[in-house]
C-alpha positions, 0 to 999 in steps of 0.5 A, a space after each residue: 796393399 790392395 785386395 786381389 780382385 780374384 778374392 772379391 769375385 770368388 766371394 761374390 760368386 759364392 754369395 750369388 749361389 746362396 741367393 739363387 738357391 734361396 730364390 729357387 726355394 722361394 719359388 718352389 714353395 710359392 712364396 715368390 708371389 707377393 701381393 704387396 710387391 705385385 701392387 707396387 706398394 711394398 715401400 709405401 710407409 703410410 698407405 701400406 705399412 702404417 695402415 696394415 700395422 695399425 689395423 692389426 694393433 687396433 682392437 676394433 680392426 678389420 680382423 675382429 679379434 679384439 686386442 689379441 695382437 696388441 697384447 702380443 705387440 706390447 710383449 715383444 717391444 718390451 726390452 729385455 734385461 739380465 736377471 742373473 743368468 737369465 734374460 727377461 722382459 723388463 716388466 717396469 717398461 712404461 707400456 706395462 699398464 697400457 689398457 688394451 681393451 678399448 685402445 684408440 689407434 690412429 694413423 697419421 695423428 696430427 699433434 699441432 703445427 710444426 714449431 722447430 723453436 729455432 729463434 735465439 730466444 726460444 729453447 729449441 729443446 721445446 720443439 713441437 708439432 707434426 704428424 705421428 705415423 701411428 698413435 695408440 691411446 688407452 682409456 686412461 690417456 696413456 699414449 704410444 707413438 710409433 714413428 715408422 721409417 722404411 726409406 724416408 729420411 728423418 725430419 728436423 727435430 722429429 723425434 724430439 717433437 714427438 717426445 715433447 708431446 705429452 712426455 709424461 704419458 707418451 712412449 715413443 718408438 722409432 721403427 726402421 727396417 733394421 733398428 737404426 738410430 734416428 739422425 742427430 738432427 731428429 733426436 738432438 740430445 735424446 737417447 735411445 732406450 731412455 727417451 725413445 726406443 728403437 725397434 725393427 721390422 727385421 726382428 721385432 715386427 717379424 717376431 710379433 707377426 709370427 706370434 700373431 700367425 699362431 692366433 689365426 690358424 683357423 682364419 685363412 685369409 688373415 693368416 695368409 695376409 700376415 704371412 705375405 707381409 712377413 715375406 715382404 719384411 724378409 725381402 725388404 730386410 734381405 733376410 735369408 732362410 735359416 739354412 742359407 743364412 748360415 751358409 752366407 755367414 760361413 762364406 763371409 767369415 772365410 772371406 772376411 777381408 773381401 767382405 769388408 771391401 764390398 761393404 765399404 764400396 757398396 754405398 760409393 757405387 750407389 752414389 755414383 750411379 745416382 749422381 751420374 743419372 742426375 747429371 745426365 738428366 740436368 743436361 737433357 733439361 738444359 737442352 730442352 729449355 735452351 731457348 728459355 731464360 732458365 738456369 738449371 743447377 745441381 742441388 744437394 750432395 748425393 750423400 745428403 738426405 735430399 738431392 735435387 735439380 733446381 730450375 729457376 729464372 736467370 735473374 738477380 737478386 736470388 729467385 723467390 722460389 725454384 722448380 725442383 726435381 727430387 730426390 736422387 737419393 731414393 729417400 725423402 718425400 713421397 717415400 723417395 719416389 722421383 717428383 717435380 714440384 715448386 719449392 716455395 721456401 721464401 713464401 712467395 706471394 706468386 705461389 700463394 696465388 696458385 691453387 693449393 694442390 698436391 702439397 707435400 708440406 709448407 714449402 713443397 707445392 704443386 708436386 707431380 710424381 715422375 712416372 714411367 709411361 706405364 705408370 710405375 714410380 721411379 725410385 733410386 733406392 729400388 734395386 730394379 732402377 739401380 740396375 737400369 741406371 747403371 747401364 747408360 748405354 741401354 735402351 731402357 735407360 735412354 727411354 726413362 731419361 727421355 720420359 723424366 725430361 718430358 715430364 719436367 719440361 712439361 711441368 715448367 711450361 705449365 707453370 711458366 706463365 703463372 710463375 715467371 711472367 711477373 719475374 720476367 718483367 722485373 728481370 
């Protein structure tokens, strides 16, 4: 028997009241103004989150307070164990002897060329290489590696590669908004709590930063910056204040069945909105290139990590490369922002002749972010864009659709002489 729509509407109305009250209180306290949001850098993993966290963790950071923050961090991320009736920190955790005084901290530390070890005669458990988001090293050589995920997807064998990097002296943390597990493709047979450790912004980083605040009561700028960052974490993790949080839990418990229905259908709704926009954009690209010998096709499923539109020359055999638009999931490269670029998965000599600019990795080349006319990134995980793309009859939807089409078609025209002249002669 289906759940009455009335029950779901009642729950949504009650939740809406709670959320509105939270927003009103936020404005009353002046907490609605957040510099990270104003500058539109709130989901930038490396340039915002990794950079900010690394500077606080760095004893030589701009804060000029030595290792006080690093010590607090190491205390917070130690797992807790049951000791009789008490829960205590595990003082046998690998980082317990980490020397904080002169620790070295680096963002995006390269540990070698990526080797996935996929060949049949090679043990794929020995995969190696990559770029660690935040690396800490003490004077004894002991390492802490932090893989930082906001909305980006896991790379293939990523956690395994980082775990394999100096395993005996390296402790790997997997940092996400809510403490999620890495994908099976990333960790393979490695286990959290044993080979690596899950930590979250919602609990661990927030707890750490609140401890940091107590150390900077007399440092106005630093105190306010940390406080702004805590507010950003609350926003990204949809964390309510204590009073509103309790009210929400009570409402959900009183409407448990309706809550389940909403939870199960939320992702389906997002997928439908994203897929509809991709389909509309494909049609518009085809119209714009109708006189050109190009095939426009849909890429991976919207449920995958990456979902694309592919543009290639109509020819046989299979094209050596594609012009691609990614990602319609709001995850992946460029923190999930929409972009157009050349996918050179077959290492085409034609692509090798081009200037090596705007390169994401070994296969994505010449990448151009697709932005609005005012310069704003388009990201299909962002609440604002979800609302825009949910209304296909709105003026803003049509305006953004036209803008995306123009940027993509312009990209095709810019590179068609270099890329397709030789292929046209062969076709």
